[in-house]
C-alpha positions in Angstrom: 8.4 6.2 123.3 8.6 6.0 119.5 11.5 7.5 117.6 9.7 10.6 116.5 8.9 11.5 120.1 12.5 10.8 121.1 13.7 13.2 118.5 11.3 15.9 119.6 12.2 15.4 123.2 15.9 15.4 122.4 15.5 18.5 120.3 13.7 20.4 123.1 16.3 19.2 125.7 19.2 20.4 123.5 17.7 23.8 122.9 17.0 24.1 126.6 20.6 23.2 127.5 22.0 25.8 125.1 19.6 28.5 126.2 20.3 28.0 129.9 24.0 28.1 129.3 23.7 31.3 127.2 22.1 32.9 130.3 24.5 31.4 132.8 27.9 32.1 131.1 27.7 36.0 131.2 27.1 35.8 135.0 30.7 34.7 135.4 31.9 38.1 133.9 29.7 40.7 135.5 31.8 41.2 138.6 35.4 42.4 138.5 36.0 41.1 142.1 34.3 38.4 144.2 30.7 37.9 142.9 27.7 38.3 145.1 26.1 35.3 146.7 23.0 35.8 144.5 25.1 35.8 141.4 26.8 32.5 142.3 23.7 30.8 143.4 21.8 31.9 140.3 24.5 30.6 137.9 24.7 27.3 139.9 20.9 26.9 139.6 21.1 27.5 135.9 24.0 25.0 135.7 21.9 22.4 137.5 19.0 22.8 135.0 21.5 22.7 132.1 22.8 19.4 133.4 19.3 17.9 133.6 18.6 19.0 130.0 21.9 17.7 128.8 21.4 14.4 130.4 18.0 14.0 128.7 19.6 15.1 125.4 22.4 12.5 125.6 20.0 9.8 126.6 18.0 10.5 123.5 21.2 10.4 121.4 22.1 7.1 122.8 18.7 5.8 121.9 19.0 7.0 118.3 22.5 5.4 117.9 21.4 2.1 119.3 18.3 2.0 117.2 20.6 2.2 114.1 21.7 -1.4 114.8 23.4 -3.6 117.4 26.8 -2.9 115.8 26.6 0.6 117.3 25.9 -0.4 120.9 29.5 0.3 122.0 29.7 4.0 120.8 26.2 4.6 122.1 27.2 3.3 125.5 30.4 5.4 125.4 28.5 8.6 124.6 26.0 8.0 127.4 28.7 6.9 129.9 30.9 9.8 129.3 27.9 12.1 129.4 26.8 10.8 132.8 30.3 11.2 134.1 30.5 14.7 132.8 27.2 15.7 134.4 28.2 14.1 137.7 31.5 16.0 137.7 29.7 19.2 136.9 27.2 18.7 139.7 29.9 17.9 142.2 31.8 21.1 141.2 28.7 23.2 141.4 28.0 21.7 144.9 31.4 22.6 146.1 31.0 26.2 144.8 27.6 26.5 146.5 29.0 25.3 149.8 31.6 28.1 149.9 28.9 30.7 149.2 26.4 29.3 151.6 29.1 29.4 154.3 30.0 33.0 153.5 26.8 34.6 152.2 28.2 38.1 152.5 29.8 37.6 149.0 33.3 38.1 150.2 34.7 35.0 148.4 35.0 33.9 144.8 34.2 30.2 144.9 36.2 29.5 141.7 39.5 30.5 143.4 38.8 31.0 147.1 38.1 28.5 149.9 39.7 25.3 151.1 38.4 23.2 148.1 38.7 25.7 145.3 42.0 24.5 143.9 40.8 20.9 144.0 37.6 22.0 142.3 39.6 23.6 139.4 40.3 20.2 137.8 36.6 19.4 137.9 35.8 22.6 136.0 38.8 22.3 133.8 40.9 19.4 132.6 38.6 16.6 133.9 35.5 18.1 132.3 37.4 18.8 129.1 38.6 15.2 128.8 35.1 13.8 129.4 33.7 16.2 126.8 36.3 15.1 124.3 35.5 11.4 124.8 31.8 12.1 124.6 31.9 14.1 121.4 34.5 11.9 119.7 32.2 8.9 120.2 29.1 10.9 119.2 30.9 12.1 116.0 32.0 8.5 115.1 28.5 7.2 115.6 26.7 10.0 113.8 28.9 9.7 110.7 28.6 5.9 110.7 24.8 5.8 111.2 23.5 9.1 109.7 21.0 9.4 112.6 21.7 13.1 112.6 22.8 15.5 109.9 26.5 14.9 108.9 27.5 18.4 109.9 26.7 17.6 113.5 29.3 14.8 113.4 32.0 17.0 111.8 31.3 19.8 114.4 31.4 17.2 117.2 34.8 16.2 116.1 36.0 19.8 116.0 34.6 20.6 119.5 36.1 17.4 120.8 39.5 18.5 119.5 39.2 21.9 121.1 38.4 20.3 124.5 41.2 17.9 124.2 43.6 20.8 123.6 42.7 22.2 127.0 43.3 19.1 129.0 47.0 20.1 129.6 45.9 23.5 131.0 46.4 22.2 134.6 50.2 22.9 134.0 49.6 26.6 133.3 48.7 28.1 136.7 45.5 29.1 138.4 44.9 32.7 137.2 41.2 32.9 136.2 42.0 35.9 134.0 44.3 33.9 131.8 42.8 32.3 128.7 44.7 29.1 129.1 45.1 28.0 132.7 43.7 25.4 135.0 40.7 27.7 135.7 41.2 30.2 132.9 38.2 31.8 131.2 39.0 30.1 127.9 39.1 26.8 129.6 36.2 26.8 132.1 33.8 29.3 130.4 34.3 29.5 126.6 35.4 25.9 125.9 33.0 24.5 128.5 30.1 26.1 126.8 30.8 24.6 123.4 29.2 21.2 124.3 25.8 22.8 125.2 26.0 25.1 122.2 26.5 22.0 120.0 23.5 20.4 121.7 21.5 23.5 121.0 22.4 23.4 117.3 21.5 19.7 117.1 18.2 20.4 118.9 17.3 23.0 116.4 18.1 20.6 113.5 16.0 17.9 115.1 12.9 20.0 115.5 13.2 21.4 111.9 13.6 18.0 110.3 11.8 14.7 110.9 14.1 12.4 108.9 15.5 9.3 110.6 18.5 9.3 108.2 20.5 12.2 106.8 22.7 10.4 104.2 23.1 12.6 101.2 25.2 10.2 99.0 
């Protein structure tokens, strides 16, 4: 696949990831109590599709960084490795949530806080995912600003989103109330901050489809 095709595919994947997340995130807030089984399974399905799109996007990003020269193999590998780990953690967390709902399909449990594995799952949704996201985006930002394979603003915003994610890693010390902004499973941690990665991918995807340049250096 030539570089133009990679950029197109990466752009489509980034937009798809952001669009799917934009539909899934509101589903976490439509119920004041335990959500219905249909709600949980729908958002899990959307998360699975988001993971697939994000994996394709990050594989494309690795390709672009590596194509800039052998000196950039290490950050390219770190971006992809952290991305694969993030997707894996997200899929495991989604599977554990689905298991609770499939066992109790009457909708009487909230899989984010109820069930025998819910508290263990909080780290997968929260601090573990935040740390992997920070590593991924810090490496991506470094590579983008060194190689100019993407517009430079994407590197600066990747640094910013990485910093926000890193700030939420210690949230595991602040309780398990999902209504809190800053807690192990708080909405600011697992919903708002978690969505920043895919929204960044969405913005990068739009930029890729609007421009065909292979370098974006302006100086």
